[in-house]
Biopython code that builds the backbone (N, CA, C, O; Angstrom):
import numpy as np
from Bio.PDB.StructureBuilder import StructureBuilder

atoms = [
    (1, "UNK", "N", (114.467, 80.796, 113.544)),
    (1, "UNK", "CA", (114.057, 81.885, 114.428)),
    (1, "UNK", "C", (113.602, 83.063, 113.598)),
    (1, "UNK", "O", (114.247, 83.421, 112.613)),
    (2, "UNK", "N", (112.473, 83.680, 113.997)),
    (2, "UNK", "CA", (111.925, 84.798, 113.264)),
    (2, "UNK", "C", (112.674, 86.083, 113.555)),
    (2, "UNK", "O", (113.614, 86.095, 114.351)),
    (3, "UNK", "N", (112.257, 87.173, 112.907)),
    (3, "UNK", "CA", (112.925, 88.440, 113.123)),
    (3, "UNK", "C", (112.705, 88.942, 114.561)),
    (3, "UNK", "O", (111.656, 88.694, 115.156)),
    (4, "UNK", "N", (113.701, 89.646, 115.110)),
    (4, "UNK", "CA", (113.538, 90.172, 116.455)),
    (4, "UNK", "C", (112.628, 91.425, 116.447)),
    (4, "UNK", "O", (112.262, 91.921, 115.381)),
    (5, "UNK", "N", (112.276, 91.918, 117.620)),
    (5, "UNK", "CA", (111.350, 93.031, 117.703)),
    (5, "UNK", "C", (111.888, 94.272, 116.993)),
    (5, "UNK", "O", (111.131, 94.996, 116.347)),
    (6, "UNK", "N", (113.187, 94.518, 117.111)),
    (6, "UNK", "CA", (113.782, 95.675, 116.454)),
    (6, "UNK", "C", (113.605, 95.600, 114.929)),
    (6, "UNK", "O", (113.253, 96.585, 114.279)),
    (7, "UNK", "N", (113.856, 94.412, 114.383)),
    (7, "UNK", "CA", (113.712, 94.226, 112.940)),
    (7, "UNK", "C", (112.251, 94.402, 112.486)),
    (7, "UNK", "O", (111.967, 94.996, 111.445)),
    (8, "UNK", "N", (111.356, 93.870, 113.297)),
    (8, "UNK", "CA", (109.903, 94.003, 112.983)),
    (8, "UNK", "C", (109.522, 95.489, 112.974)),
    (8, "UNK", "O", (108.823, 95.942, 112.068)),
    (9, "UNK", "N", (109.976, 96.244, 113.972)),
    (9, "UNK", "CA", (109.686, 97.678, 114.020)),
    (9, "UNK", "C", (110.304, 98.402, 112.831)),
    (9, "UNK", "O", (109.676, 99.275, 112.231)),
    (10, "UNK", "N", (111.533, 98.035, 112.497)),
    (10, "UNK", "CA", (112.213, 98.656, 111.392)),
    (10, "UNK", "C", (111.513, 98.355, 110.057)),
    (10, "UNK", "O", (111.375, 99.243, 109.216)),
    (11, "UNK", "N", (111.066, 97.090, 109.863)),
    (11, "UNK", "CA", (110.334, 96.744, 108.661)),
    (11, "UNK", "C", (109.086, 97.606, 108.528)),
    (11, "UNK", "O", (108.787, 98.107, 107.444)),
    (12, "UNK", "N", (108.362, 97.778, 109.621)),
    (12, "UNK", "CA", (107.146, 98.596, 109.628)),
    (12, "UNK", "C", (107.486, 100.046, 109.289)),
    (12, "UNK", "O", (106.797, 100.677, 108.487)),
    (13, "UNK", "N", (108.529, 100.565, 109.890)),
    (13, "UNK", "CA", (108.941, 101.935, 109.640)),
    (13, "UNK", "C", (109.325, 102.122, 108.159)),
    (13, "UNK", "O", (108.907, 103.086, 107.518)),
    (14, "UNK", "N", (110.130, 101.182, 107.631)),
    (14, "UNK", "CA", (110.521, 101.261, 106.228)),
    (14, "UNK", "C", (109.298, 101.190, 105.314)),
    (14, "UNK", "O", (109.220, 101.904, 104.314)),
    (15, "UNK", "N", (108.341, 100.322, 105.665)),
    (15, "UNK", "CA", (107.138, 100.185, 104.841)),
    (15, "UNK", "C", (106.386, 101.525, 104.803)),
    (15, "UNK", "O", (105.983, 101.987, 103.735)),
    (16, "UNK", "N", (106.202, 102.141, 105.979)),
    (16, "UNK", "CA", (105.466, 103.414, 106.051)),
    (16, "UNK", "C", (106.185, 104.515, 105.275)),
    (16, "UNK", "O", (105.563, 105.261, 104.519)),
    (17, "UNK", "N", (107.492, 104.609, 105.469)),
    (17, "UNK", "CA", (108.266, 105.653, 104.787)),
    (17, "UNK", "C", (108.279, 105.435, 103.255)),
    (17, "UNK", "O", (108.121, 106.378, 102.480)),
    (18, "UNK", "N", (108.469, 104.183, 102.851)),
    (18, "UNK", "CA", (108.463, 103.887, 101.407)),
    (18, "UNK", "C", (107.103, 104.185, 100.798)),
    (18, "UNK", "O", (107.018, 104.731, 99.698)),
    (19, "UNK", "N", (106.046, 103.831, 101.504)),
    (19, "UNK", "CA", (104.683, 104.067, 101.008)),
    (19, "UNK", "C", (104.475, 105.564, 100.825)),
    (19, "UNK", "O", (103.917, 105.997, 99.816)),
    (20, "UNK", "N", (104.924, 106.361, 101.805)),
    (20, "UNK", "CA", (104.788, 107.808, 101.698)),
    (20, "UNK", "C", (105.558, 108.387, 100.536)),
    (20, "UNK", "O", (105.047, 109.248, 99.820)),
    (21, "UNK", "N", (106.789, 107.925, 100.335)),
    (21, "UNK", "CA", (107.603, 108.395, 99.212)),
    (21, "UNK", "C", (106.984, 108.020, 97.884)),
    (21, "UNK", "O", (106.934, 108.835, 96.963)),
    (22, "UNK", "N", (106.509, 106.781, 97.784)),
    (22, "UNK", "CA", (105.945, 106.312, 96.522)),
    (22, "UNK", "C", (104.689, 107.137, 96.184)),
    (22, "UNK", "O", (104.509, 107.548, 95.038)),
    (23, "UNK", "N", (103.838, 107.373, 97.168)),
    (23, "UNK", "CA", (102.604, 108.097, 96.919)),
    (23, "UNK", "C", (102.835, 109.576, 96.682)),
    (23, "UNK", "O", (102.171, 110.186, 95.843)),
    (24, "UNK", "N", (103.787, 110.165, 97.428)),
    (24, "UNK", "CA", (103.862, 111.604, 97.397)),
    (24, "UNK", "C", (105.068, 112.235, 96.696)),
    (24, "UNK", "O", (105.012, 113.408, 96.327)),
    (25, "UNK", "N", (106.149, 111.489, 96.507)),
    (25, "UNK", "CA", (107.387, 112.139, 96.074)),
    (25, "UNK", "C", (107.880, 111.705, 94.709)),
    (25, "UNK", "O", (108.519, 112.487, 94.005)),
    (26, "UNK", "N", (107.598, 110.493, 94.328)),
    (26, "UNK", "CA", (108.151, 109.981, 93.058)),
    (26, "UNK", "C", (107.211, 110.405, 91.921)),
    (26, "UNK", "O", (106.014, 110.118, 91.946)),
    (27, "UNK", "N", (107.781, 111.092, 90.929)),
    (27, "UNK", "CA", (106.994, 111.683, 89.858)),
    (27, "UNK", "C", (106.627, 110.648, 88.762)),
    (27, "UNK", "O", (105.706, 110.879, 87.979)),
    (28, "UNK", "N", (107.337, 109.536, 88.713)),
    (28, "UNK", "CA", (107.122, 108.541, 87.670)),
    (28, "UNK", "C", (105.681, 108.012, 87.710)),
    (28, "UNK", "O", (105.266, 107.435, 88.715)),
    (29, "UNK", "N", (104.907, 108.205, 86.610)),
    (29, "UNK", "CA", (103.496, 107.740, 86.617)),
    (29, "UNK", "C", (103.333, 106.225, 86.782)),
    (29, "UNK", "O", (102.290, 105.754, 87.235)),
    (30, "UNK", "N", (104.378, 105.464, 86.409)),
    (30, "UNK", "CA", (104.253, 103.993, 86.547)),
    (30, "UNK", "C", (104.290, 103.571, 88.004)),
    (30, "UNK", "O", (103.977, 102.424, 88.325)),
    (31, "UNK", "N", (104.671, 104.486, 88.895)),
    (31, "UNK", "CA", (104.801, 104.142, 90.328)),
    (31, "UNK", "C", (103.617, 104.657, 91.141)),
    (31, "UNK", "O", (103.426, 104.255, 92.289)),
    (32, "UNK", "N", (102.825, 105.543, 90.549)),
    (32, "UNK", "CA", (101.740, 106.215, 91.297)),
    (32, "UNK", "C", (100.734, 105.258, 91.900)),
    (32, "UNK", "O", (100.221, 105.506, 92.991)),
    (33, "UNK", "N", (100.445, 104.177, 91.212)),
    (33, "UNK", "CA", (99.371, 103.270, 91.681)),
    (33, "UNK", "C", (99.931, 102.135, 92.540)),
    (33, "UNK", "O", (99.234, 101.159, 92.815)),
    (34, "UNK", "N", (101.197, 102.266, 92.963)),
    (34, "UNK", "CA", (101.844, 101.193, 93.729)),
    (34, "UNK", "C", (101.513, 101.334, 95.217)),
    (34, "UNK", "O", (101.516, 102.437, 95.764)),
    (35, "UNK", "N", (101.232, 100.209, 95.856)),
    (35, "UNK", "CA", (101.137, 100.208, 97.295)),
    (35, "UNK", "C", (102.177, 99.244, 97.841)),
    (35, "UNK", "O", (102.355, 98.143, 97.318)),
    (36, "UNK", "N", (102.861, 99.667, 98.896)),
    (36, "UNK", "CA", (103.902, 98.842, 99.524)),
    (36, "UNK", "C", (103.193, 98.014, 100.596)),
    (36, "UNK", "O", (102.674, 98.558, 101.570)),
    (37, "UNK", "N", (103.178, 96.691, 100.405)),
    (37, "UNK", "CA", (102.418, 95.846, 101.323)),
    (37, "UNK", "C", (103.253, 95.381, 102.518)),
    (37, "UNK", "O", (102.736, 95.283, 103.631)),
    (38, "UNK", "N", (104.534, 95.095, 102.298)),
    (38, "UNK", "CA", (105.385, 94.738, 103.415)),
    (38, "UNK", "C", (106.866, 94.834, 103.037)),
    (38, "UNK", "O", (107.236, 94.802, 101.864)),
    (39, "UNK", "N", (107.693, 94.954, 104.076)),
    (39, "UNK", "CA", (109.127, 95.040, 103.895)),
    (39, "UNK", "C", (109.778, 93.997, 104.825)),
    (39, "UNK", "O", (109.399, 93.870, 105.989)),
    (40, "UNK", "N", (110.744, 93.271, 104.300)),
    (40, "UNK", "CA", (111.474, 92.291, 105.122)),
    (40, "UNK", "C", (112.954, 92.576, 104.966)),
    (40, "UNK", "O", (113.576, 92.181, 103.980)),
    (41, "UNK", "N", (113.508, 93.261, 105.945)),
    (41, "UNK", "CA", (114.940, 93.626, 105.921)),
    (41, "UNK", "C", (115.740, 92.550, 106.631)),
    (41, "UNK", "O", (115.266, 91.917, 107.575)),
    (42, "UNK", "N", (116.973, 92.353, 106.153)),
    (42, "UNK", "CA", (117.869, 91.470, 106.858)),
    (42, "UNK", "C", (118.295, 92.160, 108.151)),
    (42, "UNK", "O", (118.218, 93.385, 108.248)),
    (43, "UNK", "N", (118.744, 91.391, 109.147)),
    (43, "UNK", "CA", (119.102, 91.993, 110.453)),
    (43, "UNK", "C", (120.266, 92.962, 110.345)),
    (43, "UNK", "O", (120.332, 93.934, 111.098)),
    (44, "UNK", "N", (121.193, 92.713, 109.413)),
    (44, "UNK", "CA", (122.327, 93.628, 109.262)),
    (44, "UNK", "C", (122.012, 94.784, 108.310)),
    (44, "UNK", "O", (122.881, 95.606, 108.021)),
    (45, "UNK", "N", (120.764, 94.845, 107.822)),
    (45, "UNK", "CA", (120.308, 95.903, 106.917)),
    (45, "UNK", "C", (121.073, 95.963, 105.589)),
    (45, "UNK", "O", (121.134, 97.017, 104.955)),
    (46, "UNK", "N", (121.653, 94.836, 105.171)),
    (46, "UNK", "CA", (122.341, 94.865, 103.885)),
    (46, "UNK", "C", (121.338, 94.998, 102.742)),
    (46, "UNK", "O", (121.606, 95.689, 101.758)),
    (47, "UNK", "N", (120.189, 94.344, 102.866)),
    (47, "UNK", "CA", (119.150, 94.523, 101.870)),
    (47, "UNK", "C", (117.777, 94.294, 102.489)),
    (47, "UNK", "O", (117.647, 93.779, 103.599)),
    (48, "UNK", "N", (116.762, 94.694, 101.736)),
    (48, "UNK", "CA", (115.385, 94.492, 102.186)),
    (48, "UNK", "C", (114.535, 94.124, 101.001)),
    (48, "UNK", "O", (114.617, 94.764, 99.953)),
    (49, "UNK", "N", (113.725, 93.110, 101.147)),
    (49, "UNK", "CA", (112.723, 92.775, 100.112)),
    (49, "UNK", "C", (111.523, 93.670, 100.356)),
    (49, "UNK", "O", (110.984, 93.720, 101.462)),
    (50, "UNK", "N", (111.109, 94.376, 99.313)),
    (50, "UNK", "CA", (109.969, 95.297, 99.390)),
    (50, "UNK", "C", (108.879, 94.709, 98.518)),
    (50, "UNK", "O", (109.024, 94.633, 97.298)),
    (51, "UNK", "N", (107.778, 94.291, 99.145)),
    (51, "UNK", "CA", (106.690, 93.684, 98.419)),
    (51, "UNK", "C", (105.674, 94.759, 98.034)),
    (51, "UNK", "O", (105.222, 95.535, 98.876)),
    (52, "UNK", "N", (105.323, 94.787, 96.740)),
    (52, "UNK", "CA", (104.429, 95.842, 96.230)),
    (52, "UNK", "C", (103.310, 95.238, 95.394)),
    (52, "UNK", "O", (103.412, 94.132, 94.862)),
    (53, "UNK", "N", (102.242, 96.013, 95.305)),
    (53, "UNK", "CA", (101.108, 95.644, 94.506)),
    (53, "UNK", "C", (100.630, 96.888, 93.796)),
    (53, "UNK", "O", (100.739, 97.986, 94.342)),
    (54, "UNK", "N", (100.088, 96.745, 92.555)),
    (54, "UNK", "CA", (99.511, 97.886, 91.881)),
    (54, "UNK", "C", (98.019, 97.906, 92.188)),
    (54, "UNK", "O", (97.383, 96.858, 92.298)),
    (55, "UNK", "N", (97.464, 99.120, 92.326)),
    (55, "UNK", "CA", (96.063, 99.259, 92.682)),
    (55, "UNK", "C", (95.160, 99.332, 91.467)),
    (55, "UNK", "O", (93.940, 99.212, 91.584)),
    (56, "UNK", "N", (95.762, 99.528, 90.293)),
    (56, "UNK", "CA", (94.947, 99.584, 89.077)),
    (56, "UNK", "C", (95.582, 98.654, 88.050)),
    (56, "UNK", "O", (96.716, 98.208, 88.224)),
    (57, "UNK", "N", (94.848, 98.365, 86.984)),
    (57, "UNK", "CA", (95.373, 97.497, 85.928)),
    (57, "UNK", "C", (96.051, 98.319, 84.838)),
    (57, "UNK", "O", (96.555, 97.764, 83.861)),
    (58, "UNK", "N", (96.064, 99.657, 85.005)),
    (58, "UNK", "CA", (96.664, 100.540, 83.998)),
    (58, "UNK", "C", (98.154, 100.281, 83.851)),
    (58, "UNK", "O", (98.704, 100.393, 82.755)),
    (59, "UNK", "N", (98.809, 99.933, 84.962)),
    (59, "UNK", "CA", (100.256, 99.711, 84.952)),
    (59, "UNK", "C", (100.515, 98.274, 85.404)),
    (59, "UNK", "O", (99.976, 97.839, 86.421)),
    (60, "UNK", "N", (101.338, 97.534, 84.653)),
    (60, "UNK", "CA", (101.654, 96.179, 85.049)),
    (60, "UNK", "C", (102.595, 96.244, 86.267)),
    (60, "UNK", "O", (103.289, 97.238, 86.479)),
    (61, "UNK", "N", (102.599, 95.182, 87.041)),
    (61, "UNK", "CA", (103.479, 95.125, 88.221)),
    (61, "UNK", "C", (104.953, 95.190, 87.758)),
    (61, "UNK", "O", (105.794, 95.751, 88.460)),
    (62, "UNK", "N", (105.260, 94.622, 86.592)),
    (62, "UNK", "CA", (106.622, 94.673, 86.081)),
    (62, "UNK", "C", (107.052, 96.106, 85.785)),
    (62, "UNK", "O", (108.162, 96.509, 86.131)),
    (63, "UNK", "N", (106.177, 96.870, 85.147)),
    (63, "UNK", "CA", (106.456, 98.286, 84.862)),
    (63, "UNK", "C", (106.647, 99.063, 86.161)),
    (63, "UNK", "O", (107.560, 99.881, 86.277)),
    (64, "UNK", "N", (105.786, 98.804, 87.126)),
    (64, "UNK", "CA", (105.847, 99.512, 88.399)),
    (64, "UNK", "C", (107.174, 99.212, 89.100)),
    (64, "UNK", "O", (107.808, 100.117, 89.642)),
    (65, "UNK", "N", (107.593, 97.949, 89.091)),
    (65, "UNK", "CA", (108.861, 97.561, 89.740)),
    (65, "UNK", "C", (110.022, 98.217, 89.003)),
    (65, "UNK", "O", (110.977, 98.664, 89.640)),
    (66, "UNK", "N", (109.961, 98.285, 87.669)),
    (66, "UNK", "CA", (111.019, 98.965, 86.906)),
    (66, "UNK", "C", (111.113, 100.432, 87.331)),
    (66, "UNK", "O", (112.208, 100.968, 87.501)),
    (67, "UNK", "N", (109.967, 101.067, 87.497)),
    (67, "UNK", "CA", (109.954, 102.466, 87.935)),
    (67, "UNK", "C", (110.548, 102.633, 89.339)),
    (67, "UNK", "O", (111.280, 103.586, 89.604)),
    (68, "UNK", "N", (110.224, 101.698, 90.227)),
    (68, "UNK", "CA", (110.764, 101.757, 91.585)),
    (68, "UNK", "C", (112.276, 101.545, 91.551)),
    (68, "UNK", "O", (113.018, 102.240, 92.245)),
    (69, "UNK", "N", (112.724, 100.601, 90.758)),
    (69, "UNK", "CA", (114.173, 100.339, 90.679)),
    (69, "UNK", "C", (114.915, 101.551, 90.158)),
    (69, "UNK", "O", (116.016, 101.851, 90.622)),
    (70, "UNK", "N", (114.323, 102.259, 89.189)),
    (70, "UNK", "CA", (115.029, 103.404, 88.660)),
    (70, "UNK", "C", (115.022, 104.568, 89.644)),
    (70, "UNK", "O", (115.865, 105.460, 89.547)),
    (71, "UNK", "N", (114.084, 104.576, 90.589)),
    (71, "UNK", "CA", (113.992, 105.617, 91.614)),
    (71, "UNK", "C", (114.714, 105.229, 92.900)),
    (71, "UNK", "O", (114.683, 105.986, 93.870)),
    (72, "UNK", "N", (115.370, 104.056, 92.927)),
    (72, "UNK", "CA", (115.950, 103.550, 94.177)),
    (72, "UNK", "C", (116.970, 104.516, 94.786)),
    (72, "UNK", "O", (116.969, 104.724, 96.000)),
    (73, "UNK", "N", (117.831, 105.104, 93.967)),
    (73, "UNK", "CA", (118.822, 106.041, 94.483)),
    (73, "UNK", "C", (118.160, 107.202, 95.220)),
    (73, "UNK", "O", (118.560, 107.556, 96.329)),
    (74, "UNK", "N", (117.151, 107.782, 94.594)),
    (74, "UNK", "CA", (116.366, 108.870, 95.208)),
    (74, "UNK", "C", (115.753, 108.409, 96.518)),
    (74, "UNK", "O", (115.839, 109.098, 97.534)),
    (75, "UNK", "N", (115.124, 107.219, 96.485)),
    (75, "UNK", "CA", (114.451, 106.670, 97.687)),
    (75, "UNK", "C", (115.459, 106.494, 98.824)),
    (75, "UNK", "O", (115.194, 106.897, 99.957)),
    (76, "UNK", "N", (116.594, 105.903, 98.527)),
    (76, "UNK", "CA", (117.594, 105.650, 99.579)),
    (76, "UNK", "C", (118.145, 106.971, 100.155)),
    (76, "UNK", "O", (118.353, 107.081, 101.363)),
    (77, "UNK", "N", (118.378, 107.970, 99.285)),
    (77, "UNK", "CA", (118.841, 109.261, 99.787)),
    (77, "UNK", "C", (117.818, 109.896, 100.713)),
    (77, "UNK", "O", (118.171, 110.412, 101.774)),
    (78, "UNK", "N", (116.555, 109.861, 100.317)),
    (78, "UNK", "CA", (115.491, 110.475, 101.150)),
    (78, "UNK", "C", (115.360, 109.729, 102.473)),
    (78, "UNK", "O", (115.237, 110.352, 103.527)),
    (79, "UNK", "N", (115.386, 108.395, 102.425)),
    (79, "UNK", "CA", (115.290, 107.621, 103.674)),
    (79, "UNK", "C", (116.493, 107.888, 104.568)),
    (79, "UNK", "O", (116.354, 107.972, 105.788)),
    (80, "UNK", "N", (117.659, 108.021, 103.975)),
    (80, "UNK", "CA", (118.878, 108.318, 104.764)),
    (80, "UNK", "C", (118.719, 109.618, 105.522)),
    (80, "UNK", "O", (119.109, 109.716, 106.686)),
    (81, "UNK", "N", (118.147, 110.617, 104.868)),
    (81, "UNK", "CA", (117.910, 111.914, 105.546)),
    (81, "UNK", "C", (116.859, 111.797, 106.632)),
    (81, "UNK", "O", (117.017, 112.362, 107.714)),
    (82, "UNK", "N", (115.785, 111.068, 106.352)),
    (82, "UNK", "CA", (114.629, 110.999, 107.266)),
    (82, "UNK", "C", (114.893, 110.094, 108.479)),
    (82, "UNK", "O", (114.527, 110.435, 109.604)),
    (83, "UNK", "N", (115.517, 108.967, 108.246)),
    (83, "UNK", "CA", (115.529, 107.918, 109.264)),
    (83, "UNK", "C", (116.765, 107.835, 110.154)),
    (83, "UNK", "O", (116.720, 107.212, 111.215)),
    (84, "UNK", "N", (117.862, 108.451, 109.739)),
    (84, "UNK", "CA", (119.081, 108.448, 110.529)),
    (84, "UNK", "C", (119.522, 107.043, 110.956)),
    (84, "UNK", "O", (119.938, 106.829, 112.094)),
    (85, "UNK", "N", (119.423, 106.096, 110.026)),
    (85, "UNK", "CA", (119.894, 104.748, 110.307)),
    (85, "UNK", "C", (121.401, 104.674, 109.954)),
    (85, "UNK", "O", (121.919, 105.481, 109.182)),
    (86, "UNK", "N", (122.068, 103.686, 110.545)),
    (86, "UNK", "CA", (123.508, 103.600, 110.233)),
    (86, "UNK", "C", (123.709, 103.158, 108.763)),
    (86, "UNK", "O", (124.747, 103.419, 108.156)),
    (87, "UNK", "N", (122.715, 102.505, 108.234)),
    (87, "UNK", "CA", (122.754, 102.221, 106.791)),
    (87, "UNK", "C", (121.337, 102.009, 106.276)),
    (87, "UNK", "O", (120.453, 101.536, 106.991)),
    (88, "UNK", "N", (121.153, 102.372, 105.022)),
    (88, "UNK", "CA", (119.865, 102.169, 104.362)),
    (88, "UNK", "C", (120.071, 100.909, 103.505)),
    (88, "UNK", "O", (121.028, 100.848, 102.733)),
    (89, "UNK", "N", (119.209, 99.926, 103.624)),
    (89, "UNK", "CA", (119.392, 98.678, 102.859)),
    (89, "UNK", "C", (119.255, 98.887, 101.355)),
    (89, "UNK", "O", (118.622, 99.841, 100.904)),
    (90, "UNK", "N", (119.848, 97.997, 100.599)),
    (90, "UNK", "CA", (119.547, 97.920, 99.165)),
    (90, "UNK", "C", (118.167, 97.290, 99.059)),
    (90, "UNK", "O", (117.856, 96.335, 99.770)),
    (91, "UNK", "N", (117.356, 97.820, 98.183)),
    (91, "UNK", "CA", (115.987, 97.296, 98.071)),
    (91, "UNK", "C", (115.867, 96.323, 96.902)),
    (91, "UNK", "O", (116.414, 96.545, 95.822)),
    (92, "UNK", "N", (115.134, 95.238, 97.153)),
    (92, "UNK", "CA", (114.781, 94.334, 96.087)),
    (92, "UNK", "C", (113.259, 94.372, 96.001)),
    (92, "UNK", "O", (112.569, 93.842, 96.872)),
    (93, "UNK", "N", (112.746, 94.993, 94.964)),
    (93, "UNK", "CA", (111.298, 95.155, 94.803)),
    (93, "UNK", "C", (110.725, 93.877, 94.245)),
    (93, "UNK", "O", (111.222, 93.344, 93.253)),
    (94, "UNK", "N", (109.678, 93.384, 94.882)),
    (94, "UNK", "CA", (109.058, 92.108, 94.494)),
    (94, "UNK", "C", (107.552, 92.280, 94.413)),
    (94, "UNK", "O", (106.960, 93.039, 95.180)),
    (95, "UNK", "N", (106.927, 91.558, 93.464)),
    (95, "UNK", "CA", (105.453, 91.620, 93.431)),
    (95, "UNK", "C", (104.889, 90.868, 94.618)),
    (95, "UNK", "O", (105.362, 89.784, 94.962)),
    (96, "UNK", "N", (103.879, 91.447, 95.239)),
    (96, "UNK", "CA", (103.209, 90.771, 96.348)),
    (96, "UNK", "C", (102.084, 89.900, 95.756)),
    (96, "UNK", "O", (101.063, 90.410, 95.295)),
    (97, "UNK", "N", (102.292, 88.627, 95.782)),
    (97, "UNK", "CA", (101.334, 87.703, 95.186)),
    (97, "UNK", "C", (100.369, 87.107, 96.224)),
    (97, "UNK", "O", (99.606, 86.195, 95.905)),
    (98, "UNK", "N", (100.401, 87.609, 97.441)),
    (98, "UNK", "CA", (99.595, 87.039, 98.518)),
    (98, "UNK", "C", (98.108, 87.039, 98.176)),
    (98, "UNK", "O", (97.423, 86.043, 98.409)),
    (99, "UNK", "N", (97.595, 88.153, 97.621)),
    (99, "UNK", "CA", (96.199, 88.255, 97.312)),
    (99, "UNK", "C", (95.806, 87.231, 96.252)),
    (99, "UNK", "O", (94.774, 86.570, 96.370)),
    (100, "UNK", "N", (96.654, 87.102, 95.194)),
    (100, "UNK", "CA", (96.398, 86.122, 94.156)),
    (100, "UNK", "C", (96.379, 84.717, 94.749)),
    (100, "UNK", "O", (95.555, 83.881, 94.378)),
    (101, "UNK", "N", (97.305, 84.475, 95.680)),
    (101, "UNK", "CA", (97.417, 83.164, 96.304)),
    (101, "UNK", "C", (96.132, 82.841, 97.082)),
    (101, "UNK", "O", (95.608, 81.731, 96.996)),
    (102, "UNK", "N", (95.640, 83.817, 97.835)),
    (102, "UNK", "CA", (94.410, 83.620, 98.616)),
    (102, "UNK", "C", (93.225, 83.350, 97.674)),
    (102, "UNK", "O", (92.414, 82.457, 97.922)),
    (103, "UNK", "N", (93.142, 84.143, 96.582)),
    (103, "UNK", "CA", (92.057, 83.958, 95.640)),
    (103, "UNK", "C", (92.107, 82.577, 94.989)),
    (103, "UNK", "O", (91.069, 81.953, 94.770)),
    (104, "UNK", "N", (93.290, 82.114, 94.686)),
    (104, "UNK", "CA", (93.469, 80.775, 94.090)),
    (104, "UNK", "C", (93.014, 79.683, 95.078)),
    (104, "UNK", "O", (92.322, 78.745, 94.683)),
    (105, "UNK", "N", (93.391, 79.799, 96.330)),
    (105, "UNK", "CA", (92.975, 78.839, 97.347)),
    (105, "UNK", "C", (91.468, 78.839, 97.479)),
    (105, "UNK", "O", (90.850, 77.777, 97.553)),
    (106, "UNK", "N", (90.875, 80.009, 97.510)),
    (106, "UNK", "CA", (89.417, 80.123, 97.616)),
    (106, "UNK", "C", (88.724, 79.441, 96.441)),
    (106, "UNK", "O", (87.734, 78.732, 96.622)),
    (107, "UNK", "N", (89.246, 79.659, 95.240)),
    (107, "UNK", "CA", (88.590, 79.035, 94.089)),
    (107, "UNK", "C", (88.759, 77.529, 94.122)),
    (107, "UNK", "O", (87.844, 76.807, 93.726)),
    (108, "UNK", "N", (89.914, 77.022, 94.589)),
    (108, "UNK", "CA", (90.120, 75.587, 94.717)),
    (108, "UNK", "C", (89.174, 74.996, 95.766)),
    (108, "UNK", "O", (88.609, 73.918, 95.579)),
    (109, "UNK", "N", (89.015, 75.730, 96.876)),
    (109, "UNK", "CA", (88.077, 75.244, 97.920)),
    (109, "UNK", "C", (86.642, 75.213, 97.385)),
    (109, "UNK", "O", (85.914, 74.245, 97.602)),
    (110, "UNK", "N", (86.240, 76.285, 96.682)),
    (110, "UNK", "CA", (84.902, 76.338, 96.102)),
    (110, "UNK", "C", (84.662, 75.122, 95.195)),
    (110, "UNK", "O", (83.622, 74.464, 95.236)),
    (111, "UNK", "N", (85.703, 74.864, 94.366)),
    (111, "UNK", "CA", (85.629, 73.742, 93.439)),
    (111, "UNK", "C", (85.468, 72.420, 94.195)),
    (111, "UNK", "O", (84.603, 71.602, 93.879)),
    (112, "UNK", "N", (86.321, 72.238, 95.196)),
    (112, "UNK", "CA", (86.305, 70.977, 95.986)),
    (112, "UNK", "C", (84.962, 70.828, 96.707)),
    (112, "UNK", "O", (84.381, 69.742, 96.713)),
    (113, "UNK", "N", (84.479, 71.885, 97.298)),
    (113, "UNK", "CA", (83.220, 71.831, 98.045)),
    (113, "UNK", "C", (82.047, 71.584, 97.076)),
    (113, "UNK", "O", (81.105, 70.865, 97.410)),
    (114, "UNK", "N", (82.112, 72.174, 95.896)),
    (114, "UNK", "CA", (81.087, 71.953, 94.878)),
    (114, "UNK", "C", (81.039, 70.501, 94.459)),
    (114, "UNK", "O", (79.960, 69.929, 94.305)),
    (115, "UNK", "N", (82.228, 69.889, 94.270)),
    (115, "UNK", "CA", (82.274, 68.482, 93.851)),
    (115, "UNK", "C", (81.749, 67.590, 94.958)),
    (115, "UNK", "O", (81.092, 66.584, 94.689)),
    (116, "UNK", "N", (82.039, 67.957, 96.226)),
    (116, "UNK", "CA", (81.582, 67.170, 97.365)),
    (116, "UNK", "C", (80.059, 67.133, 97.406)),
    (116, "UNK", "O", (79.459, 66.092, 97.675)),
    (117, "UNK", "N", (79.442, 68.282, 97.135)),
    (117, "UNK", "CA", (77.959, 68.333, 97.131)),
    (117, "UNK", "C", (77.392, 67.512, 96.007)),
    (117, "UNK", "O", (76.354, 66.871, 96.166)),
    (118, "UNK", "N", (78.086, 67.522, 94.826)),
    (118, "UNK", "CA", (77.640, 66.728, 93.682)),
    (118, "UNK", "C", (77.646, 65.218, 93.987)),
    (118, "UNK", "O", (76.818, 64.461, 93.480)),
    (119, "UNK", "N", (78.610, 64.807, 94.834)),
    (119, "UNK", "CA", (78.736, 63.399, 95.196)),
    (119, "UNK", "C", (77.725, 62.980, 96.260)),
    (119, "UNK", "O", (77.679, 61.811, 96.645)),
    (120, "UNK", "N", (76.929, 63.907, 96.727)),
    (120, "UNK", "CA", (75.957, 63.613, 97.764)),
    (120, "UNK", "C", (76.553, 63.645, 99.146)),
    (120, "UNK", "O", (75.860, 63.347, 100.119)),
    (121, "UNK", "N", (77.818, 63.996, 99.264)),
    (121, "UNK", "CA", (78.463, 64.126, 100.578)),
    (121, "UNK", "C", (78.194, 65.485, 101.184)),
    (121, "UNK", "O", (77.590, 66.345, 100.543)),
    (122, "UNK", "N", (78.638, 65.689, 102.421)),
    (122, "UNK", "CA", (78.591, 67.003, 102.994)),
    (122, "UNK", "C", (77.503, 67.090, 103.967)),
    (122, "UNK", "O", (77.297, 68.142, 104.571)),
]
sb = StructureBuilder()
sb.init_structure("model")
sb.init_model(0)
sb.init_chain("A")
sb.init_seg("    ")
for serial, (resi, resn, name, xyz) in enumerate(atoms, 1):
    if name == "N":
        sb.init_residue(resn, " ", resi, " ")
    sb.init_atom(name, np.array(xyz, "f"), 0.0, 1.0, " ", f" {name:<3s}", serial, name[0])
structure = sb.get_structure()
């Protein structure tokens, strides 16, 4: 069973708030180019997976995640003040590989379709 509507709304809210904090409040330069792509919180809010991507190649995703992890206390305190939730989840920052995955599938499809044309099929 997928997440209920409340959890979906909460994930969206956390994503928006985290994105705002990352862009506007955290001074660490390794975090400036980070975009929060999605958040998946557990129903009891014990933790949330936060998927992130860097917008430039200047900072590696590993460096960016390190920066986010070191700012987690600050992030949780700010969210606690802003959101008035009964608890703020522990965050697990993860690289969002969805874009890479899509690009890989596209290149495999291009390859397969190219081979099909070479065989005279299609």
